[in-house]
Residue frames as a rotation matrix with the C-alpha (Angstrom) as fourth column:
MET 1
-0.353 -0.169 -0.920 -18.67
-0.122 -0.967 0.225 -13.69
-0.927 0.192 0.321 -16.41
SER 2
0.709 0.667 0.228 -20.59
0.144 0.180 -0.973 -13.06
-0.690 0.723 0.032 -19.58
ALA 3
0.229 -0.585 0.778 -18.96
0.956 0.287 -0.065 -13.16
-0.185 0.759 0.624 -22.99
ASN 4
0.392 -0.036 0.919 -19.24
0.523 -0.814 -0.254 -9.41
0.757 0.580 -0.300 -23.23
ALA 5
0.851 -0.020 -0.524 -17.84
0.502 -0.260 0.825 -8.66
-0.153 -0.965 -0.212 -19.80
LEU 6
-0.034 -0.960 -0.276 -14.40
0.618 -0.238 0.750 -7.78
-0.786 -0.145 0.601 -21.07
GLN 7
0.006 0.120 0.993 -15.74
0.960 -0.280 0.028 -6.02
0.281 0.953 -0.117 -24.07
LYS 8
-0.864 -0.384 -0.325 -14.98
0.469 -0.850 -0.240 -2.26
-0.184 -0.360 0.915 -24.00
SER 9
0.258 0.962 0.085 -17.88
0.966 -0.259 -0.004 0.08
0.018 0.083 -0.996 -23.54
SER 10
-0.268 -0.362 0.893 -17.89
0.436 -0.872 -0.223 3.82
0.859 0.329 0.391 -24.26
ARG 11
-0.296 0.262 0.919 -19.84
-0.738 -0.673 -0.046 4.50
0.606 -0.692 0.392 -21.08
LEU 12
-0.399 0.180 -0.899 -20.20
0.513 0.857 -0.056 2.40
0.761 -0.483 -0.434 -17.94
THR 13
0.490 0.562 0.666 -22.49
-0.367 -0.560 0.743 3.23
0.791 -0.609 -0.069 -15.10
ILE 14
-0.323 -0.547 0.772 -21.45
-0.937 0.071 -0.341 2.69
0.132 -0.834 -0.536 -11.53
ALA 15
0.456 0.615 0.644 -23.79
-0.666 0.715 -0.212 -0.30
-0.591 -0.332 0.735 -11.50
ASP 16
0.864 -0.233 -0.448 -22.04
-0.267 0.542 -0.797 -1.69
0.428 0.807 0.406 -14.59
LEU 17
-0.062 -0.992 0.107 -18.70
-0.638 -0.043 -0.769 -1.38
0.768 -0.116 -0.630 -12.87
GLN 18
-0.207 0.049 0.977 -20.04
-0.930 0.300 -0.212 -3.09
-0.304 -0.953 -0.017 -9.72
GLN 19
0.779 0.551 0.298 -21.49
-0.440 0.820 -0.367 -5.94
-0.447 0.155 0.881 -11.72
ARG 20
0.619 -0.622 -0.479 -18.32
-0.323 0.355 -0.878 -6.48
0.716 0.698 0.019 -13.73
VAL 21
-0.349 -0.742 0.572 -16.37
-0.819 -0.054 -0.571 -6.63
0.455 -0.668 -0.589 -10.46
ALA 22
0.162 0.581 0.798 -18.92
-0.810 0.539 -0.229 -9.02
-0.563 -0.609 0.558 -8.93
ASP 23
0.918 0.201 -0.341 -18.54
-0.381 0.680 -0.626 -11.28
0.106 0.705 0.702 -12.06
VAL 24
0.141 -0.948 -0.286 -14.79
-0.449 0.196 -0.871 -11.43
0.882 0.252 -0.398 -11.69
ILE 25
-0.328 -0.204 0.922 -15.06
-0.943 0.121 -0.309 -12.15
-0.049 -0.971 -0.233 -7.91
THR 26
0.549 0.657 0.517 -17.30
-0.613 0.737 -0.286 -15.11
-0.569 -0.159 0.807 -8.68
LYS 27
0.897 -0.193 -0.397 -15.44
-0.265 0.483 -0.835 -16.35
0.353 0.854 0.382 -11.78
CYS 28
0.017 -0.999 -0.029 -11.94
-0.408 0.020 -0.913 -16.19
0.913 0.027 -0.407 -10.05
GLY 29
0.324 0.154 -0.933 -13.10
0.618 0.713 0.332 -17.55
0.716 -0.684 0.136 -6.61
PHE 30
-0.697 -0.643 0.318 -12.29
0.203 -0.602 -0.773 -14.37
0.688 -0.474 0.550 -4.73
GLU 31
0.231 0.892 0.388 -15.56
-0.250 -0.331 0.910 -14.39
0.940 -0.307 0.146 -2.74
TYR 32
0.679 0.009 -0.734 -13.77
0.575 0.615 0.540 -16.05
0.456 -0.789 0.412 0.09
GLU 33
-0.497 -0.852 0.162 -11.29
0.579 -0.466 -0.669 -13.24
0.646 -0.239 0.725 0.70
SER 34
-0.044 0.470 -0.881 -12.05
0.971 -0.189 -0.149 -11.27
-0.237 -0.862 -0.448 3.87
VAL 35
0.766 0.387 0.513 -13.25
0.498 -0.862 -0.093 -7.73
0.406 0.327 -0.853 3.77
SER 36
0.798 -0.545 -0.256 -10.39
-0.052 -0.486 0.872 -6.81
-0.600 -0.683 -0.416 6.17
GLU 37
-0.100 -0.865 0.491 -7.90
0.609 0.337 0.718 -8.13
-0.787 0.371 0.493 3.66
ARG 38
0.146 0.278 0.949 -9.59
0.952 -0.302 -0.058 -6.10
0.270 0.912 -0.309 0.91
CYS 39
0.980 0.183 -0.084 -9.40
0.201 -0.908 0.368 -2.99
-0.009 -0.377 -0.926 3.11
LEU 40
0.400 -0.912 -0.095 -5.77
0.115 -0.053 0.992 -3.53
-0.909 -0.407 0.083 3.59
LEU 41
-0.237 -0.401 0.885 -5.31
0.907 0.234 0.349 -3.93
-0.347 0.886 0.309 -0.16
LEU 42
0.684 0.504 0.527 -7.20
0.652 -0.746 -0.133 -0.72
0.326 0.435 -0.839 -0.69
GLY 43
0.836 -0.435 -0.334 -4.67
-0.021 -0.633 0.774 0.99
-0.548 -0.640 -0.538 1.54
GLU 44
-0.092 -0.898 0.431 -1.89
0.444 0.351 0.825 -0.45
-0.891 0.267 0.366 -0.57
GLU 45
0.012 0.211 0.977 -3.50
0.996 -0.090 0.007 0.63
0.089 0.973 -0.211 -3.80
VAL 46
0.951 0.311 0.007 -3.93
0.307 -0.943 0.125 4.20
0.045 -0.117 -0.992 -2.42
GLY 47
0.444 -0.868 -0.225 -0.21
-0.021 -0.260 0.965 4.20
-0.896 -0.424 -0.133 -1.55
GLU 48
-0.325 -0.549 0.770 0.64
0.770 0.319 0.552 3.21
-0.549 0.773 0.320 -5.11
LEU 49
0.533 0.601 0.595 -1.66
0.800 -0.587 -0.124 5.96
0.275 0.543 -0.794 -6.35
PHE 50
0.879 -0.259 -0.400 0.31
0.050 -0.785 0.617 8.41
-0.474 -0.563 -0.677 -4.13
LYS 51
-0.089 -0.967 0.238 3.56
0.377 0.188 0.907 7.18
-0.922 0.171 0.348 -5.71
ALA 52
-0.140 0.120 0.983 2.15
0.989 0.061 0.134 7.77
-0.044 0.991 -0.127 -9.20
VAL 53
0.880 0.451 0.148 0.99
0.441 -0.892 0.098 11.26
0.176 -0.021 -0.984 -8.21
ARG 54
0.558 -0.751 -0.353 4.46
0.019 -0.413 0.910 12.04
-0.830 -0.515 -0.216 -6.74
GLU 55
-0.401 -0.700 0.591 6.13
0.635 0.253 0.730 10.92
-0.660 0.668 0.343 -9.99
ALA 56
0.209 0.519 0.829 3.62
0.943 -0.332 -0.030 12.93
0.259 0.788 -0.559 -12.11
GLU 57
0.976 0.203 -0.073 4.32
0.215 -0.897 0.387 16.01
0.013 -0.393 -0.919 -9.90
GLY 58
0.429 -0.892 0.145 8.13
0.031 -0.146 -0.989 15.53
0.903 0.428 -0.035 -10.23
SER 59
0.759 -0.134 0.637 8.72
-0.646 -0.281 0.710 14.95
0.083 -0.950 -0.300 -6.52
MET 60
-0.343 -0.939 -0.005 11.80
-0.922 0.338 -0.189 13.28
0.179 -0.060 -0.982 -5.24
MET 61
0.812 0.581 -0.054 11.52
-0.570 0.810 0.137 9.51
0.123 -0.080 0.989 -5.39
ASN 62
0.196 -0.688 0.698 13.55
-0.308 0.633 0.710 6.51
-0.931 -0.354 -0.088 -4.48
SER 63
-0.199 -0.333 -0.922 15.42
-0.949 -0.170 0.266 5.64
-0.246 0.927 -0.282 -7.67
THR 64
-0.985 -0.170 -0.031 14.65
-0.173 0.974 0.144 1.90
0.005 0.148 -0.989 -7.24
SER 65
-0.371 0.920 0.125 10.89
-0.151 0.074 -0.986 2.52
-0.916 -0.385 0.112 -6.85
THR 66
-0.890 0.224 0.397 8.68
0.450 0.293 0.843 1.16
0.072 0.929 -0.362 -9.65
HIS 67
-0.532 0.756 -0.381 5.54
-0.309 -0.592 -0.745 3.08
-0.789 -0.279 0.548 -10.62
ARG 68
-0.450 0.504 0.737 2.56
0.865 0.451 0.220 2.62
-0.221 0.737 -0.639 -12.78
SER 69
-0.722 0.195 0.664 0.38
0.249 -0.822 0.512 5.18
0.646 0.535 0.545 -14.48
LEU 70
-0.861 0.476 0.181 -2.11
-0.438 -0.512 -0.739 7.33
-0.260 -0.715 0.649 -12.66
ASN 71
-0.103 0.863 -0.494 -4.81
-0.907 0.122 0.402 5.75
0.407 0.489 0.771 -14.82
ASP 72
-0.155 -0.022 -0.988 -3.91
0.051 0.998 -0.030 2.20
0.987 -0.055 -0.154 -13.62
GLU 73
-0.910 -0.262 -0.323 -3.60
0.304 0.111 -0.946 3.23
0.284 -0.959 -0.022 -9.98
LEU 74
-0.634 0.763 0.121 -6.92
-0.752 -0.573 -0.325 5.09
-0.179 -0.297 0.938 -9.95
ALA 75
0.088 0.685 -0.723 -8.59
-0.716 0.548 0.433 2.07
0.693 0.480 0.539 -11.57
ASP 76
-0.512 -0.300 -0.805 -7.06
0.300 0.816 -0.495 -0.24
0.805 -0.495 -0.328 -8.94
VAL 77
-0.980 0.188 0.064 -8.52
-0.143 -0.446 -0.884 2.02
-0.138 -0.875 0.464 -6.20
LEU 78
-0.287 0.926 -0.246 -11.93
-0.956 -0.262 0.129 1.99
0.054 0.272 0.961 -7.94
ILE 79
-0.031 0.251 -0.968 -11.94
-0.366 0.898 0.244 -1.74
0.930 0.361 0.064 -8.47
THR 80
-0.764 -0.276 -0.583 -10.93
0.391 0.521 -0.759 -2.50
0.514 -0.808 -0.290 -4.85
THR 81
-0.835 0.533 0.137 -13.63
-0.487 -0.599 -0.636 -0.09
-0.257 -0.597 0.760 -3.62
CYS 82
-0.063 0.793 -0.606 -16.15
-0.872 0.252 0.419 -2.01
0.485 0.555 0.676 -5.78
VAL 83
-0.332 -0.202 -0.922 -14.98
0.036 0.973 -0.226 -5.24
0.943 -0.108 -0.316 -4.17
ILE 84
-0.981 -0.034 -0.188 -15.59
0.190 -0.052 -0.980 -3.90
0.024 -0.998 0.057 -0.69
ALA 85
-0.496 0.865 -0.071 -19.01
-0.845 -0.500 -0.191 -2.53
-0.200 -0.035 0.979 -1.62
HIS 86
-0.087 0.427 -0.900 -19.87
-0.532 0.744 0.404 -5.95
0.842 0.514 0.162 -3.10
ALA 87
-0.728 -0.267 -0.632 -19.00
0.279 0.726 -0.628 -7.66
0.627 -0.634 -0.454 0.14
TYR 88
-0.850 0.419 -0.320 -21.52
0.210 -0.288 -0.934 -5.44
-0.484 -0.861 0.156 1.97
ASN 89
-0.241 0.813 0.529 -24.13
0.969 0.232 0.085 -5.30
-0.054 0.533 -0.844 -0.76
ILE 90
-0.090 0.103 -0.991 -23.69
0.272 -0.954 -0.124 -1.52
-0.958 -0.280 0.058 -1.12
ASP 91
0.499 0.258 0.827 -25.01
0.864 -0.216 -0.454 0.27
0.062 0.942 -0.331 -4.17
LEU 92
-0.398 -0.818 -0.414 -22.23
0.819 -0.521 0.241 2.76
-0.413 -0.243 0.878 -4.73
GLU 93
-0.561 0.303 0.770 -24.41
0.471 -0.648 0.598 4.99
0.681 0.698 0.221 -6.95
GLN 94
0.521 0.853 -0.024 -26.93
0.416 -0.229 0.880 5.42
0.745 -0.469 -0.475 -4.15
ALA 95
0.372 -0.481 -0.794 -24.19
0.885 -0.072 0.459 5.91
-0.278 -0.874 0.399 -1.56
PHE 96
-0.704 -0.644 0.300 -22.59
0.710 -0.644 0.284 8.53
0.010 0.413 0.911 -3.80
LEU 97
-0.271 0.674 0.687 -25.88
0.322 -0.610 0.724 10.36
0.907 0.418 -0.051 -4.32
HIS 98
0.724 0.489 -0.486 -26.68
0.593 -0.082 0.801 10.30
0.352 -0.869 -0.349 -0.59
LYS 99
0.066 -0.767 -0.638 -23.25
0.886 -0.250 0.391 11.62
-0.460 -0.591 0.663 0.36
GLU 100
-0.688 -0.257 0.679 -23.37
0.609 -0.714 0.347 14.29
0.395 0.652 0.648 -2.36
GLU 101
0.268 0.873 0.408 -26.67
0.311 -0.480 0.820 15.55
0.912 -0.093 -0.400 -0.81
VAL 102
0.664 -0.107 -0.740 -25.13
0.743 -0.016 0.669 15.55
-0.084 -0.994 0.069 2.70
ILE 103
-0.430 -0.896 -0.109 -22.11
0.850 -0.443 0.286 17.51
-0.305 0.031 0.952 1.50
TYR 104
-0.520 0.219 0.826 -24.25
0.522 -0.684 0.510 19.90
0.677 0.696 0.241 -0.53
ASN 105
0.471 0.865 0.172 -26.49
0.278 -0.330 0.902 20.58
0.837 -0.378 -0.396 2.46
ARG 106
0.257 -0.468 -0.845 -23.68
0.966 0.122 0.227 20.91
-0.003 -0.875 0.484 5.03
VAL 107
0.990 0.038 0.133 -22.95
0.024 -0.994 0.105 24.33
0.137 -0.100 -0.986 6.40
TRP 108
0.244 -0.970 -0.020 -19.27
0.838 0.221 -0.500 25.10
0.489 0.105 0.866 5.74
LYS 109
0.930 -0.045 -0.365 -17.47
0.182 -0.807 0.562 27.44
-0.320 -0.589 -0.742 8.04
GLU 110
0.613 -0.759 0.220 -14.46
-0.074 -0.332 -0.940 29.48
0.787 0.560 -0.260 7.11
PHE 111
0.823 -0.445 -0.352 -11.31
0.463 0.169 0.870 29.11
-0.328 -0.879 0.345 9.10
THR 112
0.767 -0.634 0.096 -8.04
-0.450 -0.640 -0.623 30.90
0.457 0.435 -0.776 9.18
LEU 113
0.392 -0.759 -0.520 -4.56
0.664 0.625 -0.411 29.62
0.637 -0.185 0.749 9.79
LYS 114
0.993 -0.075 -0.088 -2.90
0.023 -0.619 0.785 31.07
-0.113 -0.781 -0.614 12.90
């Protein structure tokens, strides 16, 4: 990891985020973790995000449940997504742009609830 890797930046690109995550993977020796383990971890992180949303929305919660901030939980989901993308050499910016175009060009149909 470069000396500036942990330095705060006012704006990071998706490529910057992916490179920072790749640097941590290498520095900390996480490159040997399986993608399936990372996908399971992503599911756990999404669950923690849901808990944070429930708390923010004032939903009933288990009184012994511990929570973190929405910011932290969203960051965990983003970081774990970058780890999975890194394992498959996926450029998330290009993937996003492609998917955005697919969605934009999709024909949406209206539906009604019965």
